[in-house]
C-alpha positions in Angstrom: 290.1 -69.3 304.3 291.2 -71.1 301.2 289.4 -74.4 299.6 291.9 -76.7 301.0 292.1 -75.5 304.3 288.2 -75.7 304.2 288.4 -79.2 303.1 290.8 -80.2 305.9 288.8 -78.8 308.7 286.2 -81.3 308.1 288.0 -84.1 309.8 291.5 -85.7 310.4 292.5 -89.1 311.9 292.9 -88.7 315.7 295.8 -90.8 317.5 293.5 -93.8 318.4 292.6 -94.5 314.5 289.3 -92.8 314.9 288.7 -89.5 312.9 288.3 -86.1 314.7 285.4 -83.8 313.5 286.2 -80.1 312.8 284.0 -77.0 312.1 285.4 -73.9 310.3 285.4 -70.9 312.2 282.6 -69.2 309.8 280.4 -72.1 311.0 280.9 -71.5 314.4 280.1 -68.1 314.3 276.7 -69.0 312.4 276.0 -71.2 315.2 276.7 -68.8 317.6 274.6 -65.9 315.9 271.7 -68.6 315.8 271.8 -68.9 319.5 272.2 -65.4 320.4 270.2 -63.6 317.8 266.8 -62.8 318.2 264.0 -59.9 317.4 262.4 -60.2 320.8 264.8 -57.2 322.6 264.1 -54.9 319.6 261.0 -52.7 320.8 263.0 -52.0 323.9 265.6 -50.7 322.2 263.5 -48.8 319.4 262.2 -46.7 322.2 265.6 -44.6 321.8 265.8 -44.7 317.7 269.4 -44.1 316.5 270.9 -44.2 320.2 270.2 -48.1 320.1 273.4 -48.5 318.4 274.9 -47.2 321.1 273.1 -49.0 323.4 273.7 -52.6 322.0 277.2 -51.8 321.2 278.4 -50.9 324.5 277.6 -54.3 326.2 278.8 -56.2 323.1 282.1 -54.7 324.1 282.2 -55.0 327.7 279.8 -58.2 328.1 279.5 -60.2 324.8 283.3 -60.5 324.1 284.4 -61.2 327.6 281.9 -64.1 327.9 283.0 -65.4 324.7 286.4 -65.2 325.4 286.3 -66.7 328.8 283.9 -69.5 328.0 286.4 -70.7 325.3 288.9 -71.0 327.3 287.3 -72.6 330.5 285.3 -75.2 327.7 289.0 -75.9 326.1 290.3 -77.1 329.8 287.4 -78.4 331.7 284.3 -80.3 330.4 281.1 -80.2 332.1 280.0 -76.7 331.7 279.5 -74.1 334.2 279.3 -76.2 337.4 282.8 -77.5 336.5 284.3 -74.2 335.7 283.1 -72.6 339.0 283.7 -75.7 341.3 287.4 -76.4 340.3 288.3 -72.8 340.7 285.8 -71.6 343.9 284.7 -74.8 345.4 281.4 -76.7 344.9 279.1 -74.6 346.6 279.6 -71.9 344.5 279.5 -74.1 341.4 276.0 -75.6 342.3 274.9 -71.7 342.7 276.3 -70.8 339.1 274.3 -74.2 338.0 271.1 -73.0 339.9 271.2 -69.5 338.4 271.4 -70.9 334.7 268.3 -73.0 335.8 266.7 -70.5 337.7 266.8 -67.6 335.2 264.1 -69.7 333.4 261.7 -69.3 335.6 261.4 -65.8 335.1 262.4 -65.9 331.3 259.7 -68.0 330.1 256.8 -65.6 331.6 258.6 -62.7 329.7 259.0 -64.7 326.4 255.4 -66.2 326.6 254.3 -62.4 327.2 256.1 -61.6 323.8 254.3 -64.7 322.3 250.9 -63.4 323.6 251.1 -60.4 322.4 252.6 -61.3 319.1 249.8 -63.7 318.3 247.1 -60.9 319.5 247.8 -59.5 316.3 246.6 -62.7 314.3 243.3 -62.5 316.5 242.7 -59.3 317.6 245.4 -56.5 318.3 243.2 -55.3 321.1 244.1 -58.2 322.8 247.8 -57.1 323.1 247.7 -55.0 326.3 245.0 -57.3 328.0 246.6 -58.7 331.3 244.1 -61.6 331.6 244.7 -62.5 328.0 248.6 -62.6 328.4 248.0 -64.6 332.1 245.9 -67.0 330.1 248.5 -67.5 327.0 251.2 -68.0 329.7 249.8 -70.4 331.7 248.4 -72.4 328.9 251.0 -72.5 326.4 253.5 -73.4 329.1 251.8 -76.4 330.6 251.5 -77.5 326.9 255.1 -77.2 326.6 255.5 -79.1 329.6 252.9 -82.0 328.4 254.7 -82.0 324.9 258.2 -82.0 326.3 257.4 -85.0 328.9 256.6 -87.2 326.2 260.1 -87.3 325.0 259.3 -85.8 321.5 262.3 -85.3 319.3 260.8 -83.5 316.7 260.5 -80.1 318.4 264.6 -80.2 318.2 264.6 -79.3 314.7 262.2 -76.0 315.3 265.1 -74.4 316.9 267.5 -74.0 313.9 264.4 -73.7 311.9 263.1 -70.8 314.1 266.6 -68.8 313.1 265.1 -68.6 309.5 261.6 -68.6 309.7 260.9 -66.4 312.9 264.3 -64.2 313.0 266.0 -63.9 309.7 262.9 -63.4 306.9 260.8 -61.1 309.4 264.1 -59.2 310.2 265.1 -59.0 307.0 261.6 -58.0 305.8 261.3 -55.7 308.6 264.5 -53.5 307.4 263.6 -53.7 303.9 260.3 -52.1 304.5 262.0 -49.3 306.6 264.4 -48.1 303.8 261.7 -48.2 301.3 259.4 -46.1 303.7 262.0 -43.8 304.5 263.0 -43.7 300.6 259.5 -42.8 299.6 260.0 -39.3 301.7 258.2 -40.6 304.9 259.7 -38.7 308.0 261.2 -40.8 310.6 259.3 -41.1 313.8 262.5 -41.0 315.9 265.1 -38.4 314.9 268.0 -39.7 313.2 270.4 -37.0 313.4 274.1 -37.8 314.6 273.0 -35.4 317.8 271.0 -38.5 318.7 273.1 -41.4 318.9 273.7 -41.1 322.7 270.6 -41.5 324.6 269.0 -38.5 326.4 270.5 -38.1 329.7 267.9 -37.8 332.4 269.7 -39.5 335.1 270.6 -43.2 335.8 267.3 -44.4 334.6 268.1 -42.9 331.1 270.6 -45.9 331.0 268.8 -49.0 332.5 267.7 -50.4 329.3 271.2 -51.3 328.6 270.6 -54.1 331.2 268.0 -55.9 329.1 271.0 -56.2 326.5 273.0 -58.3 328.8 270.1 -60.9 328.6 270.2 -60.6 324.7 273.7 -61.8 324.8 273.3 -64.4 327.2 274.1 -67.9 326.2 277.6 -67.3 324.5 279.0 -69.7 327.2 277.2 -72.4 325.6 279.1 -72.0 322.5 282.8 -72.2 324.2 282.0 -75.9 324.3 282.6 -76.1 320.5 286.4 -74.5 320.6 288.1 -77.8 320.4 286.3 -78.5 317.2 288.3 -75.7 315.4 291.6 -76.8 313.8 293.3 -73.7 315.0 291.6 -72.4 318.3 293.9 -69.6 319.0 293.5 -67.5 316.0 290.4 -68.9 314.5 288.2 -68.3 317.8 288.6 -64.8 318.3 288.1 -64.8 314.6 284.7 -66.4 315.0 283.7 -64.3 317.9 284.0 -61.1 316.1 282.3 -62.3 313.2 279.3 -63.4 315.2 279.5 -60.4 317.3 279.1 -58.3 314.3 276.2 -60.4 312.6 274.5 -60.2 316.2 274.7 -56.6 316.4 273.2 -56.4 312.8 270.2 -58.5 313.5 269.7 -56.3 316.8 270.3 -53.1 315.6 268.8 -52.7 312.3 265.3 -54.3 313.0 265.6 -52.1 316.3 265.9 -48.6 313.9 263.2 -50.0 311.4 260.6 -49.8 314.1 261.7 -46.6 315.4 261.4 -45.1 311.9 257.4 -45.9 311.9 256.5 -46.1 315.6 256.8 -43.3 317.9 258.2 -44.2 321.2 255.5 -43.0 323.3 253.0 -45.4 321.4 255.4 -48.3 321.6 254.5 -51.5 323.6 257.7 -53.6 324.9 255.9 -56.8 324.3 253.8 -55.9 320.8 256.1 -53.3 319.3 257.5 -55.7 316.6 254.0 -56.4 315.5 253.1 -52.5 316.0 255.8 -51.9 313.5 254.9 -54.4 310.9 251.1 -53.6 311.2 252.2 -49.9 310.6 254.4 -50.9 307.5 251.9 -53.3 306.3 248.8 -50.7 306.4 250.9 -48.2 304.7 251.7 -50.6 301.6 248.2 -51.8 301.7 248.9 -55.4 302.5 247.9 -55.4 306.1 246.7 -59.3 306.0 250.7 -60.1 305.9 250.7 -58.9 309.7 248.9 -62.3 310.6 251.4 -64.1 308.5 254.6 -62.6 310.1 252.8 -62.9 313.4 252.3 -66.6 312.8 255.9 -67.1 311.9 257.4 -65.3 315.1 255.2 -67.1 317.3 255.9 -70.3 315.5 259.8 -69.9 316.0 259.6 -68.5 319.8 257.5 -71.6 320.7 260.0 -74.1 319.1 262.8 -71.9 320.9 260.9 -72.4 324.5 260.2 -76.2 323.7 263.9 -76.8 322.9 265.1 -75.0 326.2 262.3 -76.4 328.4 264.0 -79.5 329.7 267.6 -78.4 329.0 268.5 -76.6 331.9 266.5 -78.6 334.4 268.1 -81.7 333.1 271.7 -80.3 333.5 270.7 -79.2 337.2 269.4 -82.8 337.9 272.4 -84.7 336.7 274.8 -83.0 339.2 272.4 -82.8 342.0 272.3 -86.7 341.5 276.1 -86.9 341.9 276.1 -84.5 344.6 273.1 -84.6 346.5 271.4 -80.8 345.9 268.3 -81.2 345.2 265.5 -83.8 347.0 265.3 -87.0 345.6 261.7 -86.4 344.3 262.9 -83.7 341.9 265.6 -85.8 340.6 263.5 -88.3 338.9 263.0 -88.8 335.3 260.1 -90.0 333.7 259.9 -93.2 331.3 260.9 -90.9 328.3 264.1 -89.6 330.2 262.7 -86.1 330.5 263.0 -84.5 334.2 259.1 -83.9 334.3 259.1 -83.6 338.3 261.2 -80.6 338.3 259.5 -79.0 335.2 256.2 -79.3 336.9 257.9 -77.5 340.2 259.3 -74.7 337.6 255.6 -74.6 336.0 253.7 -73.6 339.4 256.2 -70.7 339.8 255.6 -70.0 336.4 251.9 -69.9 336.8 251.9 -67.7 339.7 254.0 -65.2 338.0 251.9 -65.4 334.7 248.6 -64.8 337.2 250.1 -61.7 338.2 249.6 -60.2 334.5 245.8 -60.8 335.2 246.0 -58.0 337.7 248.4 -55.7 335.9 247.2 -52.4 334.0 250.4 -52.3 332.3 251.9 -55.5 330.4 254.6 -53.5 329.1 255.8 -52.7 332.9 255.1 -56.4 333.8 257.3 -57.6 331.0 260.1 -55.4 331.6 260.5 -56.3 335.4 260.3 -60.0 334.6 262.9 -59.5 332.0 265.3 -57.7 334.6 264.8 -60.4 336.9 265.9 -62.9 334.4 269.2 -60.8 333.7 270.1 -60.2 337.2 269.8 -64.1 338.2 271.9 -65.1 335.2 274.7 -62.3 336.0 275.3 -64.1 339.1 276.2 -66.9 337.3 278.8 -64.9 334.8 280.0 -63.0 337.8 281.4 -66.2 339.2 282.6 -67.4 336.0 284.8 -64.5 335.5 286.3 -64.8 338.9 286.8 -68.6 338.5 288.8 -68.1 335.2 291.1 -65.8 336.6 291.6 -68.3 339.7 292.1 -71.2 337.5 294.9 -69.5 335.7 296.9 -69.5 339.4 295.5 -72.6 340.8 295.8 -74.9 337.7 297.9 -73.4 335.3 299.4 -76.3 333.9 295.9 -77.6 332.8 296.2 -77.9 329.1 293.6 -75.3 327.3 292.7 -75.4 323.6 292.3 -71.7 323.6 294.0 -69.3 326.3 292.3 -65.5 326.8 295.1 -63.1 326.2 295.4 -60.5 329.3 293.0 -62.4 330.8 292.8 -60.8 334.3 291.8 -57.4 332.5 289.5 -59.1 330.2 287.7 -61.2 333.1 287.7 -57.7 335.1 285.9 -55.6 332.3 283.2 -58.6 332.0 283.0 -58.4 336.2 282.6 -55.0 336.6 280.1 -54.7 333.5 278.1 -57.5 335.0 278.0 -56.0 338.4 277.1 -52.5 337.1 274.2 -54.2 335.3 272.9 -56.0 338.2 272.7 -53.1 340.2 271.4 -50.8 337.5 268.7 -53.2 336.9 267.0 -52.0 340.2 266.4 -48.5 338.7 263.0 -48.1 336.8 263.5 -47.0 333.2 261.9 -44.1 332.2 259.1 -45.9 330.2 258.1 -47.6 333.3 255.2 -45.4 334.0 253.6 -44.1 336.9 253.8 -47.6 339.2 255.0 -46.9 342.7 258.8 -47.3 343.2 258.5 -49.8 345.7 256.5 -52.0 343.6 259.3 -52.3 341.2 261.8 -53.1 343.8 259.7 -55.5 345.7 259.4 -57.6 342.5 262.7 -57.3 341.1 264.3 -57.5 344.3 262.0 -60.1 345.7 262.6 -62.3 342.4 266.5 -62.1 342.9 266.9 -62.6 346.1 264.1 -65.7 346.4 265.1 -67.2 343.1 268.9 -66.1 342.8 269.9 -66.5 346.4 267.7 -67.7 349.1 266.6 -71.2 347.0 270.0 -72.6 346.4 271.2 -71.3 350.0 268.4 -73.4 351.4 269.1 -76.4 349.1 272.8 -76.4 350.1 271.8 -76.0 353.7 269.2 -78.8 354.3 270.9 -81.2 351.6 271.1 -84.6 352.7 274.0 -87.6 352.2 270.6 -89.7 351.3 269.8 -87.2 348.4 272.8 -88.5 346.2 271.6 -91.0 343.9 272.2 -94.4 344.7 274.7 -95.1 341.8 276.9 -92.3 342.8 276.7 -92.8 346.5 277.9 -96.5 345.7 280.7 -95.1 343.5 281.8 -92.6 346.6 
């Protein structure tokens, strides 16, 4: 991109005399990277050592890229997000199911996120607490409700924590971890995981050996949110694919290198899925005789995670409420905003379920297994929305071919089919416990994972659709109708 092009991308006059704002494709790539990349899944992949490259690359090709391309076309043709996209293509009931799943996934997501926060913070106060179920439960419940209280006050200052969190809690610790890893190996220390070319594929022990790929679908989730910015590009047709491939490369680097660094210092049999990141930092810092740095990094990672949680807390629920007010999908009590414009009631209802899930940790002897199960539930619920989105884009190409789109996916049927099949396969594979699940009975895993998907992702939205009433439509929208 030339200097002249970069200047021209800032703004140009629109037809109405106003100035239309533009961003460069590099800027969009960095925005996408900031919204997707995280260190949280690194321990899950570090278990596989060199094979982490394959386990990250495969879902990137079959899920991340198709999702980004499909959402860009839909966003450039129809405003309103996934509800509008699916409603236009498949009807309003399925549109509600899609937006509901975007909201419902957070019910399982927050306990897994806060379990990671709790295990990380344990290395600041007492590392032995990292696998203590009661401690994890207390942190989940206290931190979630504290977040609800902060968000319900309409506090705006937390919004900046999201972008700052990328630097403070992801980039700095990630780079530090990788540098420590290279220095560690450079001093002649052997890697805890084999790094020979023969280990670039995960060992095949049946379907369970590929289950950890499912968790990577959650790692890449959220790409559709950035599709709305496609209209801010000067030449979307050529610049958006460029932006996506750059973002994909950056995301892969942020995911893969820290996972490898963890595998260099932590044997897989000793690695915790929740505390693995801090286990690696502690091992490195102890080796270099700066053990006190573990607490510093722990605070940085926790602060960034909590900042991200606060900025997410009211977002999905607010989107669901706006649609429900128009169509009457939720009872009036759940549609209310408090005096600060925050959907407090639905956050409280969500918090009740989050609390019940958190309590399960108190009775668990294996925190890693609990963390994994709720991560899988989160992925599976979210995948329902993606399945609907991939079908919708193909249907809309046929039903509404004349709608102007700022970007068109090349070979859309093929791209959507790859994304659909990959999402469906991930959903099915999620029902298979990973090799690292332990000795817990299979029925318990299936009950929690299957029950979570069925209740949160299917039965709840079906019941709301079945029992909704015309009186649930907000008066201002009822009058307009």
